[in-house]
C-alpha positions as CSV (number, residue, x, y, z in Angstrom):
1,X,22.9,42.8,-42.4
2,X,23.8,39.3,-43.0
3,X,22.4,36.5,-40.8
4,X,24.2,33.2,-40.4
5,X,22.3,30.1,-40.7
6,X,22.9,27.3,-38.3
7,X,23.9,24.1,-39.9
8,X,21.1,21.6,-40.2
9,X,21.4,18.1,-38.9
10,X,20.6,15.2,-40.9
11,X,18.0,12.7,-39.8
12,X,20.4,10.1,-38.4
13,X,21.5,12.5,-35.6
14,X,17.9,13.1,-34.5
15,X,17.4,9.4,-34.1
16,X,20.5,9.3,-32.0
17,X,19.0,11.6,-29.4
18,X,15.8,9.5,-29.2
19,X,17.9,6.3,-28.9
20,X,19.9,7.7,-26.0
21,X,16.8,8.9,-24.2
22,X,15.2,5.4,-24.7
23,X,18.3,3.8,-23.3
24,X,18.3,6.0,-20.3
25,X,14.6,5.3,-19.6
26,X,15.3,1.6,-20.0
27,X,18.2,1.6,-17.5
28,X,16.1,3.5,-15.0
29,X,13.2,1.0,-15.4
30,X,15.6,-2.0,-14.9
31,X,17.2,-0.4,-11.9
32,X,13.8,0.3,-10.3
33,X,12.5,-3.2,-11.2
34,X,15.5,-5.1,-9.7
35,X,16.2,-2.8,-6.7
36,X,14.0,-4.8,-4.2
37,X,15.9,-8.0,-5.2
38,X,19.2,-6.3,-4.5
39,X,18.2,-4.8,-1.2
40,X,16.4,-7.8,0.4
41,X,18.5,-9.7,2.9
42,X,18.7,-13.4,2.3
43,X,16.8,-15.5,4.9
44,X,14.7,-18.5,5.5
45,X,11.0,-18.6,5.0
46,X,9.5,-20.1,8.1
47,X,5.7,-19.9,8.8
48,X,5.6,-19.7,12.6
49,X,2.5,-21.0,14.4
50,X,0.3,-18.7,16.5
51,X,0.4,-18.7,20.2
52,X,-1.8,-16.8,22.7
53,X,0.6,-16.9,25.6
54,X,3.9,-15.7,24.3
55,X,6.6,-13.4,25.8
56,X,9.4,-11.6,24.1
57,X,12.9,-13.2,24.3
58,X,15.6,-10.9,25.5
59,X,18.6,-12.5,23.9
60,X,19.6,-15.8,22.2
61,X,23.0,-17.2,21.3
62,X,21.9,-19.5,18.5
63,X,18.9,-19.5,16.2
64,X,17.9,-22.9,14.8
65,X,15.4,-22.9,11.9
66,X,13.4,-26.0,10.9
67,X,11.8,-25.7,7.5
68,X,8.7,-27.4,6.2
69,X,10.7,-30.2,4.6
70,X,12.5,-30.8,8.0
71,X,15.8,-29.3,7.0
72,X,17.7,-27.8,9.8
73,X,19.5,-24.5,9.7
74,X,21.9,-23.2,12.4
75,X,22.2,-19.4,12.2
76,X,21.2,-19.5,8.5
77,X,23.6,-22.3,7.6
78,X,22.2,-25.7,6.6
79,X,23.5,-28.5,8.9
80,X,23.0,-32.2,9.1
81,X,22.2,-34.1,12.3
82,X,25.9,-35.1,12.7
83,X,27.1,-31.6,12.2
84,X,24.6,-30.3,14.8
85,X,25.7,-32.9,17.3
86,X,29.4,-32.1,16.7
87,X,28.7,-28.4,17.1
88,X,26.8,-29.0,20.4
89,X,29.6,-31.2,21.8
90,X,32.0,-28.4,21.2
91,X,29.6,-25.9,23.0
92,X,29.0,-28.2,26.0
93,X,31.0,-26.2,28.5
94,X,29.3,-22.9,27.7
95,X,25.9,-21.9,28.9
96,X,23.8,-20.6,26.0
97,X,20.2,-19.7,25.1
98,X,18.6,-21.0,21.9
99,X,15.7,-19.9,19.8
100,X,14.1,-22.5,17.6
101,X,12.0,-21.3,14.7
102,X,10.0,-24.3,13.5
103,X,7.7,-24.1,10.5
104,X,4.2,-25.0,11.4
105,X,4.3,-27.7,8.7
106,X,7.5,-29.3,10.0
107,X,7.5,-32.6,11.9
108,X,7.0,-32.4,15.6
109,X,9.5,-35.3,16.0
110,X,12.2,-33.2,14.4
111,X,11.4,-30.3,16.7
112,X,11.5,-32.5,19.8
113,X,14.8,-34.1,18.7
114,X,16.4,-30.7,18.1
115,X,15.1,-29.5,21.5
116,X,16.5,-32.6,23.3
117,X,19.9,-32.1,21.6
118,X,20.1,-28.5,22.9
119,X,18.9,-29.5,26.4
120,X,21.5,-32.3,26.6
121,X,24.3,-29.9,25.5
122,X,23.6,-27.7,28.6
123,X,21.5,-24.9,27.2
124,X,20.2,-22.6,29.8
125,X,16.9,-21.9,28.0
126,X,15.4,-23.2,24.8
127,X,12.8,-21.0,23.3
128,X,10.3,-21.7,20.6
129,X,9.5,-18.8,18.3
130,X,5.8,-18.0,17.5
131,X,3.7,-15.2,16.1
132,X,1.2,-13.4,18.3
């Protein structure tokens, strides 16, 4: 009885298997490492002040965010004072509700000015977001 011998592989092919395994592990590690960055939705970082007497808001038409450097965002789009006033002039005939998310380190003057602009434009209700 004659047995056939399997051909032996040289050392370069053995390293190929380890290299492909290493590449696979590296790709899995990179995928797991960057997955939270890919799944997080973009947003604004606003540290809201605490309030004891707060109530949930049922709905809002516009969300205005005021960051700690007093920049203003209307529905996650940065706007200047002129753009905000033009937008509110176009919305004057419609009754709307507004939620203002002001950072606790932002200027009170900017908050009051934004609040007044929305009240002059005919907003039914202007709400200020807080944390409980």
